[in-house]
PDB file of N, CA, C and O in Angstrom, chain B, residues numbered from 101:
ATOM      1  N   MET B 101     -18.738  -7.516  11.942  1.00  0.00           N
ATOM      2  CA  MET B 101     -17.329  -7.167  11.853  1.00  0.00           C
ATOM      3  C   MET B 101     -16.746  -7.735  10.565  1.00  0.00           C
ATOM      4  O   MET B 101     -17.029  -8.876  10.198  1.00  0.00           O
ATOM      5  N   ARG B 102     -15.934  -6.939   9.884  1.00  0.00           N
ATOM      6  CA  ARG B 102     -15.323  -7.374   8.632  1.00  0.00           C
ATOM      7  C   ARG B 102     -14.200  -8.356   8.929  1.00  0.00           C
ATOM      8  O   ARG B 102     -13.511  -8.256   9.945  1.00  0.00           O
ATOM      9  N   ASP B 103     -14.034  -9.305   8.017  1.00  0.00           N
ATOM     10  CA  ASP B 103     -12.981 -10.298   8.249  1.00  0.00           C
ATOM     11  C   ASP B 103     -11.651  -9.836   7.661  1.00  0.00           C
ATOM     12  O   ASP B 103     -11.590  -8.875   6.895  1.00  0.00           O
ATOM     13  N   LEU B 104     -10.602 -10.538   8.036  1.00  0.00           N
ATOM     14  CA  LEU B 104      -9.250 -10.176   7.652  1.00  0.00           C
ATOM     15  C   LEU B 104      -9.077 -10.164   6.135  1.00  0.00           C
ATOM     16  O   LEU B 104      -8.444  -9.256   5.597  1.00  0.00           O
ATOM     17  N   ALA B 105      -9.621 -11.144   5.447  1.00  0.00           N
ATOM     18  CA  ALA B 105      -9.475 -11.221   3.989  1.00  0.00           C
ATOM     19  C   ALA B 105     -10.110 -10.003   3.316  1.00  0.00           C
ATOM     20  O   ALA B 105      -9.562  -9.466   2.353  1.00  0.00           O
ATOM     21  N   GLU B 106     -11.249  -9.574   3.817  1.00  0.00           N
ATOM     22  CA  GLU B 106     -11.927  -8.411   3.241  1.00  0.00           C
ATOM     23  C   GLU B 106     -11.099  -7.145   3.464  1.00  0.00           C
ATOM     24  O   GLU B 106     -10.953  -6.323   2.559  1.00  0.00           O
ATOM     25  N   LEU B 107     -10.564  -6.996   4.665  1.00  0.00           N
ATOM     26  CA  LEU B 107      -9.739  -5.832   4.965  1.00  0.00           C
ATOM     27  C   LEU B 107      -8.457  -5.837   4.136  1.00  0.00           C
ATOM     28  O   LEU B 107      -8.017  -4.789   3.662  1.00  0.00           O
ATOM     29  N   ARG B 108      -7.863  -7.007   3.964  1.00  0.00           N
ATOM     30  CA  ARG B 108      -6.655  -7.094   3.129  1.00  0.00           C
ATOM     31  C   ARG B 108      -6.970  -6.775   1.675  1.00  0.00           C
ATOM     32  O   ARG B 108      -6.152  -6.174   0.978  1.00  0.00           O
ATOM     33  N   GLY B 109      -8.140  -7.172   1.219  1.00  0.00           N
ATOM     34  CA  GLY B 109      -8.563  -6.816  -0.135  1.00  0.00           C
ATOM     35  C   GLY B 109      -8.675  -5.311  -0.291  1.00  0.00           C
ATOM     36  O   GLY B 109      -8.310  -4.760  -1.330  1.00  0.00           O
ATOM     37  N   GLU B 110      -9.177  -4.650   0.733  1.00  0.00           N
ATOM     38  CA  GLU B 110      -9.279  -3.191   0.704  1.00  0.00           C
ATOM     39  C   GLU B 110      -7.877  -2.566   0.673  1.00  0.00           C
ATOM     40  O   GLU B 110      -7.640  -1.609  -0.064  1.00  0.00           O
ATOM     41  N   ILE B 111      -6.959  -3.104   1.468  1.00  0.00           N
ATOM     42  CA  ILE B 111      -5.570  -2.626   1.462  1.00  0.00           C
ATOM     43  C   ILE B 111      -4.948  -2.817   0.077  1.00  0.00           C
ATOM     44  O   ILE B 111      -4.270  -1.922  -0.426  1.00  0.00           O
ATOM     45  N   ASP B 112      -5.178  -3.984  -0.542  1.00  0.00           N
ATOM     46  CA  ASP B 112      -4.627  -4.248  -1.877  1.00  0.00           C
ATOM     47  C   ASP B 112      -5.113  -3.219  -2.890  1.00  0.00           C
ATOM     48  O   ASP B 112      -4.334  -2.734  -3.710  1.00  0.00           O
ATOM     49  N   ALA B 113      -6.388  -2.891  -2.835  1.00  0.00           N
ATOM     50  CA  ALA B 113      -6.950  -1.898  -3.754  1.00  0.00           C
ATOM     51  C   ALA B 113      -6.332  -0.522  -3.493  1.00  0.00           C
ATOM     52  O   ALA B 113      -6.000   0.200  -4.433  1.00  0.00           O
ATOM     53  N   LEU B 114      -6.178  -0.164  -2.228  1.00  0.00           N
ATOM     54  CA  LEU B 114      -5.558   1.114  -1.888  1.00  0.00           C
ATOM     55  C   LEU B 114      -4.100   1.152  -2.333  1.00  0.00           C
ATOM     56  O   LEU B 114      -3.626   2.175  -2.827  1.00  0.00           O
ATOM     57  N   ASP B 115      -3.387   0.037  -2.160  1.00  0.00           N
ATOM     58  CA  ASP B 115      -1.987  -0.027  -2.603  1.00  0.00           C
ATOM     59  C   ASP B 115      -1.877   0.176  -4.106  1.00  0.00           C
ATOM     60  O   ASP B 115      -0.955   0.844  -4.575  1.00  0.00           O
ATOM     61  N   SER B 116      -2.795  -0.387  -4.857  1.00  0.00           N
ATOM     62  CA  SER B 116      -2.793  -0.193  -6.309  1.00  0.00           C
ATOM     63  C   SER B 116      -3.014   1.275  -6.656  1.00  0.00           C
ATOM     64  O   SER B 116      -2.356   1.818  -7.544  1.00  0.00           O
ATOM     65  N   ASP B 117      -3.943   1.909  -5.950  1.00  0.00           N
ATOM     66  CA  ASP B 117      -4.193   3.338  -6.173  1.00  0.00           C
ATOM     67  C   ASP B 117      -2.952   4.164  -5.824  1.00  0.00           C
ATOM     68  O   ASP B 117      -2.569   5.065  -6.570  1.00  0.00           O
ATOM     69  N   LEU B 118      -2.327   3.849  -4.683  1.00  0.00           N
ATOM     70  CA  LEU B 118      -1.121   4.572  -4.286  1.00  0.00           C
ATOM     71  C   LEU B 118      -0.010   4.412  -5.314  1.00  0.00           C
ATOM     72  O   LEU B 118       0.659   5.387  -5.657  1.00  0.00           O
ATOM     73  N   ALA B 119       0.194   3.204  -5.807  1.00  0.00           N
ATOM     74  CA  ALA B 119       1.248   2.961  -6.801  1.00  0.00           C
ATOM     75  C   ALA B 119       0.977   3.738  -8.088  1.00  0.00           C
ATOM     76  O   ALA B 119       1.893   4.311  -8.678  1.00  0.00           O
ATOM     77  N   ARG B 120      -0.277   3.754  -8.518  1.00  0.00           N
ATOM     78  CA  ARG B 120      -0.651   4.489  -9.730  1.00  0.00           C
ATOM     79  C   ARG B 120      -0.419   5.978  -9.534  1.00  0.00           C
ATOM     80  O   ARG B 120       0.159   6.634 -10.401  1.00  0.00           O
ATOM     81  N   LEU B 121      -0.860   6.515  -8.411  1.00  0.00           N
ATOM     82  CA  LEU B 121      -0.680   7.944  -8.139  1.00  0.00           C
ATOM     83  C   LEU B 121       0.792   8.301  -7.971  1.00  0.00           C
ATOM     84  O   LEU B 121       1.222   9.361  -8.424  1.00  0.00           O
ATOM     85  N   PHE B 122       1.570   7.434  -7.329  1.00  0.00           N
ATOM     86  CA  PHE B 122       2.990   7.706  -7.144  1.00  0.00           C
ATOM     87  C   PHE B 122       3.717   7.687  -8.484  1.00  0.00           C
ATOM     88  O   PHE B 122       4.587   8.522  -8.731  1.00  0.00           O
ATOM     89  N   ARG B 123       3.366   6.744  -9.343  1.00  0.00           N
ATOM     90  CA  ARG B 123       3.966   6.695 -10.684  1.00  0.00           C
ATOM     91  C   ARG B 123       3.675   8.000 -11.425  1.00  0.00           C
ATOM     92  O   ARG B 123       4.558   8.553 -12.079  1.00  0.00           O
ATOM     93  N   HIS B 124       2.449   8.486 -11.323  1.00  0.00           N
ATOM     94  CA  HIS B 124       2.079   9.757 -11.960  1.00  0.00           C
ATOM     95  C   HIS B 124       2.908  10.898 -11.362  1.00  0.00           C
ATOM     96  O   HIS B 124       3.387  11.766 -12.092  1.00  0.00           O
ATOM     97  N   ARG B 125       3.075  10.897 -10.046  1.00  0.00           N
ATOM     98  CA  ARG B 125       3.867  11.940  -9.390  1.00  0.00           C
ATOM     99  C   ARG B 125       5.309  11.905  -9.893  1.00  0.00           C
ATOM    100  O   ARG B 125       5.903  12.954 -10.144  1.00  0.00           O
ATOM    101  N   LEU B 126       5.869  10.717 -10.041  1.00  0.00           N
ATOM    102  CA  LEU B 126       7.242  10.600 -10.521  1.00  0.00           C
ATOM    103  C   LEU B 126       7.383  11.112 -11.948  1.00  0.00           C
ATOM    104  O   LEU B 126       8.412  11.690 -12.295  1.00  0.00           O
ATOM    105  N   LYS B 127       6.383  10.912 -12.766  1.00  0.00           N
ATOM    106  CA  LYS B 127       6.422  11.450 -14.128  1.00  0.00           C
ATOM    107  C   LYS B 127       6.460  12.978 -14.103  1.00  0.00           C
ATOM    108  O   LYS B 127       7.167  13.599 -14.896  1.00  0.00           O
ATOM    109  N   VAL B 128       5.702  13.573 -13.195  1.00  0.00           N
ATOM    110  CA  VAL B 128       5.727  15.033 -13.048  1.00  0.00           C
ATOM    111  C   VAL B 128       7.076  15.476 -12.490  1.00  0.00           C
ATOM    112  O   VAL B 128       7.616  16.496 -12.918  1.00  0.00           O
ATOM    113  N   VAL B 129       7.626  14.722 -11.541  1.00  0.00           N
ATOM    114  CA  VAL B 129       8.955  15.015 -10.996  1.00  0.00           C
ATOM    115  C   VAL B 129       9.988  15.035 -12.119  1.00  0.00           C
ATOM    116  O   VAL B 129      10.862  15.902 -12.146  1.00  0.00           O
ATOM    117  N   ASP B 130       9.890  14.084 -13.042  1.00  0.00           N
ATOM    118  CA  ASP B 130      10.814  14.047 -14.179  1.00  0.00           C
ATOM    119  C   ASP B 130      10.704  15.319 -15.023  1.00  0.00           C
ATOM    120  O   ASP B 130      11.713  15.850 -15.485  1.00  0.00           O
ATOM    121  N   LYS B 131       9.488  15.797 -15.219  1.00  0.00           N
ATOM    122  CA  LYS B 131       9.286  17.031 -15.983  1.00  0.00           C
ATOM    123  C   LYS B 131       9.856  18.229 -15.230  1.00  0.00           C
ATOM    124  O   LYS B 131      10.457  19.119 -15.831  1.00  0.00           O
ATOM    125  N   ILE B 132       9.667  18.246 -13.916  1.00  0.00           N
ATOM    126  CA  ILE B 132      10.215  19.320 -13.100  1.00  0.00           C
ATOM    127  C   ILE B 132      11.736  19.326 -13.191  1.00  0.00           C
ATOM    128  O   ILE B 132      12.346  20.390 -13.289  1.00  0.00           O
ATOM    129  N   ALA B 133      12.352  18.146 -13.161  1.00  0.00           N
ATOM    130  CA  ALA B 133      13.813  18.050 -13.277  1.00  0.00           C
ATOM    131  C   ALA B 133      14.283  18.659 -14.589  1.00  0.00           C
ATOM    132  O   ALA B 133      15.303  19.347 -14.629  1.00  0.00           O
ATOM    133  N   SER B 134      13.547  18.409 -15.651  1.00  0.00           N
ATOM    134  CA  SER B 134      13.901  18.957 -16.956  1.00  0.00           C
ATOM    135  C   SER B 134      13.831  20.491 -16.943  1.00  0.00           C
ATOM    136  O   SER B 134      14.726  21.163 -17.455  1.00  0.00           O
ATOM    137  N   VAL B 135      12.771  21.027 -16.359  1.00  0.00           N
ATOM    138  CA  VAL B 135      12.619  22.486 -16.265  1.00  0.00           C
ATOM    139  C   VAL B 135      13.732  23.068 -15.400  1.00  0.00           C
ATOM    140  O   VAL B 135      14.311  24.098 -15.744  1.00  0.00           O
ATOM    141  N   LYS B 136      14.034  22.416 -14.282  1.00  0.00           N
ATOM    142  CA  LYS B 136      15.096  22.912 -13.402  1.00  0.00           C
ATOM    143  C   LYS B 136      16.453  22.852 -14.088  1.00  0.00           C
ATOM    144  O   LYS B 136      17.269  23.759 -13.924  1.00  0.00           O
ATOM    145  N   ARG B 137      16.704  21.801 -14.851  1.00  0.00           N
ATOM    146  CA  ARG B 137      17.975  21.688 -15.574  1.00  0.00           C
ATOM    147  C   ARG B 137      18.114  22.834 -16.571  1.00  0.00           C
ATOM    148  O   ARG B 137      19.176  23.448 -16.664  1.00  0.00           O
ATOM    149  N   GLU B 138      17.062  23.121 -17.305  1.00  0.00           N
ATOM    150  CA  GLU B 138      17.097  24.180 -18.313  1.00  0.00           C
ATOM    151  C   GLU B 138      17.225  25.569 -17.689  1.00  0.00           C
ATOM    152  O   GLU B 138      17.867  26.454 -18.254  1.00  0.00           O
ATOM    153  N   SER B 139      16.612  25.753 -16.525  1.00  0.00           N
ATOM    154  CA  SER B 139      16.619  27.081 -15.901  1.00  0.00           C
ATOM    155  C   SER B 139      17.762  27.269 -14.909  1.00  0.00           C
ATOM    156  O   SER B 139      18.030  28.389 -14.475  1.00  0.00           O
ATOM    157  N   GLY B 140      18.436  26.178 -14.548  1.00  0.00           N
ATOM    158  CA  GLY B 140      19.508  26.268 -13.574  1.00  0.00           C
ATOM    159  C   GLY B 140      19.020  26.333 -12.137  1.00  0.00           C
ATOM    160  O   GLY B 140      19.783  26.679 -11.234  1.00  0.00           O
ATOM    161  N   ALA B 141      17.760  26.004 -11.921  1.00  0.00           N
ATOM    162  CA  ALA B 141      17.201  26.034 -10.568  1.00  0.00           C
ATOM    163  C   ALA B 141      17.783  24.895  -9.730  1.00  0.00           C
ATOM    164  O   ALA B 141      18.209  23.869 -10.259  1.00  0.00           O
ATOM    165  N   LEU B 142      17.790  25.099  -8.419  1.00  0.00           N
ATOM    166  CA  LEU B 142      18.269  24.080  -7.501  1.00  0.00           C
ATOM    167  C   LEU B 142      17.235  22.974  -7.340  1.00  0.00           C
ATOM    168  O   LEU B 142      16.035  23.206  -7.481  1.00  0.00           O
ATOM    169  N   VAL B 143      17.713  21.770  -7.045  1.00  0.00           N
ATOM    170  CA  VAL B 143      16.804  20.644  -6.839  1.00  0.00           C
ATOM    171  C   VAL B 143      16.012  20.831  -5.556  1.00  0.00           C
ATOM    172  O   VAL B 143      14.789  20.689  -5.557  1.00  0.00           O
ATOM    173  N   CYS B 144      16.684  21.143  -4.478  1.00  0.00           N
ATOM    174  CA  CYS B 144      16.029  21.220  -3.175  1.00  0.00           C
ATOM    175  C   CYS B 144      15.369  22.575  -2.980  1.00  0.00           C
ATOM    176  O   CYS B 144      15.996  23.617  -3.171  1.00  0.00           O
ATOM    177  N   ASP B 145      14.111  22.551  -2.600  1.00  0.00           N
ATOM    178  CA  ASP B 145      13.369  23.760  -2.258  1.00  0.00           C
ATOM    179  C   ASP B 145      12.738  23.505  -0.896  1.00  0.00           C
ATOM    180  O   ASP B 145      11.579  23.100  -0.806  1.00  0.00           O
ATOM    181  N   SER B 146      13.506  23.744   0.160  1.00  0.00           N
ATOM    182  CA  SER B 146      13.051  23.405   1.509  1.00  0.00           C
ATOM    183  C   SER B 146      11.810  24.199   1.915  1.00  0.00           C
ATOM    184  O   SER B 146      10.997  23.715   2.702  1.00  0.00           O
ATOM    185  N   GLY B 147      11.660  25.400   1.392  1.00  0.00           N
ATOM    186  CA  GLY B 147      10.459  26.178   1.677  1.00  0.00           C
ATOM    187  C   GLY B 147       9.209  25.520   1.132  1.00  0.00           C
ATOM    188  O   GLY B 147       8.182  25.451   1.806  1.00  0.00           O
ATOM    189  N   ARG B 148       9.310  25.037  -0.097  1.00  0.00           N
ATOM    190  CA  ARG B 148       8.167  24.346  -0.707  1.00  0.00           C
ATOM    191  C   ARG B 148       7.853  23.067   0.053  1.00  0.00           C
ATOM    192  O   ARG B 148       6.687  22.759   0.301  1.00  0.00           O
ATOM    193  N   GLU B 149       8.889  22.320   0.425  1.00  0.00           N
ATOM    194  CA  GLU B 149       8.672  21.086   1.176  1.00  0.00           C
ATOM    195  C   GLU B 149       7.985  21.376   2.509  1.00  0.00           C
ATOM    196  O   GLU B 149       7.087  20.638   2.913  1.00  0.00           O
ATOM    197  N   ALA B 150       8.396  22.443   3.194  1.00  0.00           N
ATOM    198  CA  ALA B 150       7.776  22.810   4.468  1.00  0.00           C
ATOM    199  C   ALA B 150       6.302  23.162   4.279  1.00  0.00           C
ATOM    200  O   ALA B 150       5.458  22.792   5.095  1.00  0.00           O
ATOM    201  N   GLU B 151       5.999  23.880   3.194  1.00  0.00           N
ATOM    202  CA  GLU B 151       4.603  24.225   2.898  1.00  0.00           C
ATOM    203  C   GLU B 151       3.762  22.967   2.679  1.00  0.00           C
ATOM    204  O   GLU B 151       2.643  22.859   3.180  1.00  0.00           O
ATOM    205  N   ILE B 152       4.315  22.024   1.928  1.00  0.00           N
ATOM    206  CA  ILE B 152       3.586  20.787   1.652  1.00  0.00           C
ATOM    207  C   ILE B 152       3.360  20.006   2.941  1.00  0.00           C
ATOM    208  O   ILE B 152       2.258  19.516   3.189  1.00  0.00           O
ATOM    209  N   LEU B 153       4.410  19.888   3.765  1.00  0.00           N
ATOM    210  CA  LEU B 153       4.272  19.154   5.026  1.00  0.00           C
ATOM    211  C   LEU B 153       3.208  19.788   5.921  1.00  0.00           C
ATOM    212  O   LEU B 153       2.417  19.079   6.542  1.00  0.00           O
ATOM    213  N   ALA B 154       3.185  21.108   5.989  1.00  0.00           N
ATOM    214  CA  ALA B 154       2.174  21.788   6.804  1.00  0.00           C
ATOM    215  C   ALA B 154       0.771  21.492   6.269  1.00  0.00           C
ATOM    216  O   ALA B 154      -0.151  21.226   7.040  1.00  0.00           O
ATOM    217  N   ARG B 155       0.619  21.540   4.955  1.00  0.00           N
ATOM    218  CA  ARG B 155      -0.694  21.299   4.354  1.00  0.00           C
ATOM    219  C   ARG B 155      -1.160  19.869   4.586  1.00  0.00           C
ATOM    220  O   ARG B 155      -2.295  19.646   5.007  1.00  0.00           O
ATOM    221  N   VAL B 156      -0.289  18.895   4.312  1.00  0.00           N
ATOM    222  CA  VAL B 156      -0.725  17.496   4.438  1.00  0.00           C
ATOM    223  C   VAL B 156      -0.950  17.106   5.894  1.00  0.00           C
ATOM    224  O   VAL B 156      -1.761  16.226   6.183  1.00  0.00           O
ATOM    225  N   ALA B 157      -0.235  17.757   6.815  1.00  0.00           N
ATOM    226  CA  ALA B 157      -0.460  17.488   8.238  1.00  0.00           C
ATOM    227  C   ALA B 157      -1.877  17.899   8.633  1.00  0.00           C
ATOM    228  O   ALA B 157      -2.567  17.178   9.354  1.00  0.00           O
ATOM    229  N   VAL B 158      -2.292  19.052   8.155  1.00  0.00           N
ATOM    230  CA  VAL B 158      -3.655  19.514   8.434  1.00  0.00           C
ATOM    231  C   VAL B 158      -4.671  18.590   7.760  1.00  0.00           C
ATOM    232  O   VAL B 158      -5.661  18.199   8.379  1.00  0.00           O
ATOM    233  N   GLU B 159      -4.431  18.246   6.507  1.00  0.00           N
ATOM    234  CA  GLU B 159      -5.350  17.385   5.773  1.00  0.00           C
ATOM    235  C   GLU B 159      -5.454  16.001   6.406  1.00  0.00           C
ATOM    236  O   GLU B 159      -6.525  15.395   6.400  1.00  0.00           O
ATOM    237  N   ALA B 160      -4.351  15.499   6.950  1.00  0.00           N
ATOM    238  CA  ALA B 160      -4.340  14.166   7.543  1.00  0.00           C
ATOM    239  C   ALA B 160      -5.180  14.114   8.813  1.00  0.00           C
ATOM    240  O   ALA B 160      -5.855  13.122   9.087  1.00  0.00           O
ATOM    241  N   GLY B 161      -5.128  15.181   9.569  1.00  0.00           N
ATOM    242  CA  GLY B 161      -5.911  15.232  10.794  1.00  0.00           C
ATOM    243  C   GLY B 161      -5.193  14.606  11.977  1.00  0.00           C
ATOM    244  O   GLY B 161      -4.160  13.949  11.843  1.00  0.00           O
ATOM    245  N   GLU B 162      -5.777  14.834  13.125  1.00  0.00           N
ATOM    246  CA  GLU B 162      -5.201  14.359  14.377  1.00  0.00           C
ATOM    247  C   GLU B 162      -5.071  12.839  14.394  1.00  0.00           C
ATOM    248  O   GLU B 162      -5.987  12.114  14.006  1.00  0.00           O
ATOM    249  N   GLY B 163      -3.943  12.389  14.841  1.00  0.00           N
ATOM    250  CA  GLY B 163      -3.699  10.956  14.923  1.00  0.00           C
ATOM    251  C   GLY B 163      -3.028  10.386  13.686  1.00  0.00           C
ATOM    252  O   GLY B 163      -2.551   9.252  13.709  1.00  0.00           O
ATOM    253  N   TYR B 164      -2.985  11.158  12.602  1.00  0.00           N
ATOM    254  CA  TYR B 164      -2.396  10.686  11.346  1.00  0.00           C
ATOM    255  C   TYR B 164      -1.312  11.610  10.817  1.00  0.00           C
ATOM    256  O   TYR B 164      -0.513  11.200   9.974  1.00  0.00           O
ATOM    257  N   ALA B 165      -1.269  12.839  11.291  1.00  0.00           N
ATOM    258  CA  ALA B 165      -0.372  13.858  10.735  1.00  0.00           C
ATOM    259  C   ALA B 165       1.090  13.429  10.773  1.00  0.00           C
ATOM    260  O   ALA B 165       1.803  13.592   9.783  1.00  0.00           O
ATOM    261  N   GLU B 166       1.548  12.884  11.893  1.00  0.00           N
ATOM    262  CA  GLU B 166       2.954  12.508  12.004  1.00  0.00           C
ATOM    263  C   GLU B 166       3.337  11.440  10.979  1.00  0.00           C
ATOM    264  O   GLU B 166       4.380  11.540  10.333  1.00  0.00           O
ATOM    265  N   ASP B 167       2.496  10.428  10.833  1.00  0.00           N
ATOM    266  CA  ASP B 167       2.786   9.367   9.864  1.00  0.00           C
ATOM    267  C   ASP B 167       2.726   9.875   8.430  1.00  0.00           C
ATOM    268  O   ASP B 167       3.544   9.489   7.595  1.00  0.00           O
ATOM    269  N   VAL B 168       1.767  10.731   8.148  1.00  0.00           N
ATOM    270  CA  VAL B 168       1.650  11.288   6.799  1.00  0.00           C
ATOM    271  C   VAL B 168       2.873  12.154   6.486  1.00  0.00           C
ATOM    272  O   VAL B 168       3.385  12.116   5.367  1.00  0.00           O
ATOM    273  N   CYS B 169       3.338  12.921   7.450  1.00  0.00           N
ATOM    274  CA  CYS B 169       4.534  13.737   7.226  1.00  0.00           C
ATOM    275  C   CYS B 169       5.763  12.868   7.013  1.00  0.00           C
ATOM    276  O   CYS B 169       6.614  13.204   6.190  1.00  0.00           O
ATOM    277  N   ARG B 170       5.876  11.766   7.730  1.00  0.00           N
ATOM    278  CA  ARG B 170       6.999  10.838   7.500  1.00  0.00           C
ATOM    279  C   ARG B 170       6.929  10.259   6.094  1.00  0.00           C
ATOM    280  O   ARG B 170       7.958  10.126   5.431  1.00  0.00           O
ATOM    281  N   LEU B 171       5.730   9.913   5.630  1.00  0.00           N
ATOM    282  CA  LEU B 171       5.560   9.407   4.274  1.00  0.00           C
ATOM    283  C   LEU B 171       6.013  10.450   3.264  1.00  0.00           C
ATOM    284  O   LEU B 171       6.741  10.130   2.324  1.00  0.00           O
ATOM    285  N   PHE B 172       5.589  11.691   3.449  1.00  0.00           N
ATOM    286  CA  PHE B 172       5.952  12.733   2.499  1.00  0.00           C
ATOM    287  C   PHE B 172       7.441  13.054   2.541  1.00  0.00           C
ATOM    288  O   PHE B 172       8.029  13.398   1.516  1.00  0.00           O
ATOM    289  N   ALA B 173       8.051  12.947   3.704  1.00  0.00           N
ATOM    290  CA  ALA B 173       9.501  13.138   3.787  1.00  0.00           C
ATOM    291  C   ALA B 173      10.210  12.087   2.928  1.00  0.00           C
ATOM    292  O   ALA B 173      11.197  12.397   2.262  1.00  0.00           O
ATOM    293  N   SER B 174       9.718  10.865   2.942  1.00  0.00           N
ATOM    294  CA  SER B 174      10.288   9.810   2.087  1.00  0.00           C
ATOM    295  C   SER B 174      10.043  10.107   0.612  1.00  0.00           C
ATOM    296  O   SER B 174      10.921   9.902  -0.225  1.00  0.00           O
ATOM    297  N   ILE B 175       8.860  10.585   0.306  1.00  0.00           N
ATOM    298  CA  ILE B 175       8.541  10.956  -1.074  1.00  0.00           C
ATOM    299  C   ILE B 175       9.479  12.063  -1.551  1.00  0.00           C
ATOM    300  O   ILE B 175       9.956  12.030  -2.685  1.00  0.00           O
ATOM    301  N   PHE B 176       9.742  13.039  -0.690  1.00  0.00           N
ATOM    302  CA  PHE B 176      10.664  14.118  -1.056  1.00  0.00           C
ATOM    303  C   PHE B 176      12.058  13.577  -1.311  1.00  0.00           C
ATOM    304  O   PHE B 176      12.719  13.985  -2.266  1.00  0.00           O
ATOM    305  N   ASP B 177      12.512  12.651  -0.458  1.00  0.00           N
ATOM    306  CA  ASP B 177      13.847  12.051  -0.652  1.00  0.00           C
ATOM    307  C   ASP B 177      13.945  11.357  -2.007  1.00  0.00           C
ATOM    308  O   ASP B 177      14.928  11.525  -2.729  1.00  0.00           O
ATOM    309  N   ILE B 178      12.935  10.589  -2.340  1.00  0.00           N
ATOM    310  CA  ILE B 178      12.914   9.868  -3.620  1.00  0.00           C
ATOM    311  C   ILE B 178      12.876  10.864  -4.781  1.00  0.00           C
ATOM    312  O   ILE B 178      13.588  10.700  -5.772  1.00  0.00           O
ATOM    313  N   SER B 179      12.054  11.876  -4.652  1.00  0.00           N
ATOM    314  CA  SER B 179      11.915  12.877  -5.716  1.00  0.00           C
ATOM    315  C   SER B 179      13.217  13.640  -5.931  1.00  0.00           C
ATOM    316  O   SER B 179      13.628  13.857  -7.071  1.00  0.00           O
ATOM    317  N   ARG B 180      13.873  14.051  -4.832  1.00  0.00           N
ATOM    318  CA  ARG B 180      15.147  14.761  -4.957  1.00  0.00           C
ATOM    319  C   ARG B 180      16.196  13.887  -5.632  1.00  0.00           C
ATOM    320  O   ARG B 180      16.915  14.345  -6.521  1.00  0.00           O
ATOM    321  N   ALA B 181      16.283  12.630  -5.209  1.00  0.00           N
ATOM    322  CA  ALA B 181      17.273  11.715  -5.799  1.00  0.00           C
ATOM    323  C   ALA B 181      17.001  11.530  -7.283  1.00  0.00           C
ATOM    324  O   ALA B 181      17.930  11.498  -8.090  1.00  0.00           O
ATOM    325  N   ARG B 182      15.746  11.412  -7.637  1.00  0.00           N
ATOM    326  CA  ARG B 182      15.380  11.238  -9.045  1.00  0.00           C
ATOM    327  C   ARG B 182      15.741  12.481  -9.859  1.00  0.00           C
ATOM    328  O   ARG B 182      16.248  12.372 -10.975  1.00  0.00           O
ATOM    329  N   GLN B 183      15.478  13.660  -9.295  1.00  0.00           N
ATOM    330  CA  GLN B 183      15.820  14.907  -9.986  1.00  0.00           C
ATOM    331  C   GLN B 183      17.328  15.058 -10.140  1.00  0.00           C
ATOM    332  O   GLN B 183      17.812  15.431 -11.208  1.00  0.00           O
ATOM    333  N   LEU B 184      18.068  14.769  -9.075  1.00  0.00           N
ATOM    334  CA  LEU B 184      19.525  14.866  -9.150  1.00  0.00           C
ATOM    335  C   LEU B 184      20.095  13.939 -10.223  1.00  0.00           C
ATOM    336  O   LEU B 184      20.995  14.318 -10.971  1.00  0.00           O
ATOM    337  N   GLU B 185      19.564  12.734 -10.285  1.00  0.00           N
ATOM    338  CA  GLU B 185      20.010  11.782 -11.304  1.00  0.00           C
ATOM    339  C   GLU B 185      19.674  12.285 -12.709  1.00  0.00           C
ATOM    340  O   GLU B 185      20.508  12.206 -13.611  1.00  0.00           O
ATOM    341  N   ALA B 186      18.474  12.795 -12.894  1.00  0.00           N
ATOM    342  CA  ALA B 186      18.064  13.292 -14.209  1.00  0.00           C
ATOM    343  C   ALA B 186      18.894  14.505 -14.628  1.00  0.00           C
ATOM    344  O   ALA B 186      19.241  14.657 -15.799  1.00  0.00           O
ATOM    345  N   MET B 187      19.206  15.358 -13.666  1.00  0.00           N
ATOM    346  CA  MET B 187      19.947  16.567 -13.991  1.00  0.00           C
ATOM    347  C   MET B 187      21.419  16.287 -14.236  1.00  0.00           C
ATOM    348  O   MET B 187      22.106  17.083 -14.876  1.00  0.00           O
ATOM    349  N   ALA B 188      21.906  15.160 -13.732  1.00  0.00           N
ATOM    350  CA  ALA B 188      23.313  14.785 -13.961  1.00  0.00           C
ATOM    351  C   ALA B 188      23.525  14.183 -15.356  1.00  0.00           C
ATOM    352  O   ALA B 188      24.647  14.145 -15.860  1.00  0.00           O
ATOM    353  N   ASN B 189      22.462  13.726 -15.955  1.00  0.00           N
ATOM    354  CA  ASN B 189      22.553  13.101 -17.287  1.00  0.00           C
ATOM    355  C   ASN B 189      22.336  14.093 -18.400  1.00  0.00           C
ATOM    356  O   ASN B 189      22.380  13.723 -19.573  1.00  0.00           O
TER     357      ASN B 189
END
């Protein structure tokens, strides 16, 4: 059986990966905000968000889908707020 320190080390490595990937996602969100500002597109695209939630729920699998969807709902909130702020400037 793996010990607590080893498991926490694995969590730390995963957290670093998540932070790196999220930072990359935010950079793309910033680019999307710029395109939306130039084109006059709306920030919120509930259809796209629904498609993403459906996809990640399937990818997450049974027992994880609900938590993964909650995570993505938070990601969408952060992304929308970031886009709104960028488009206001």
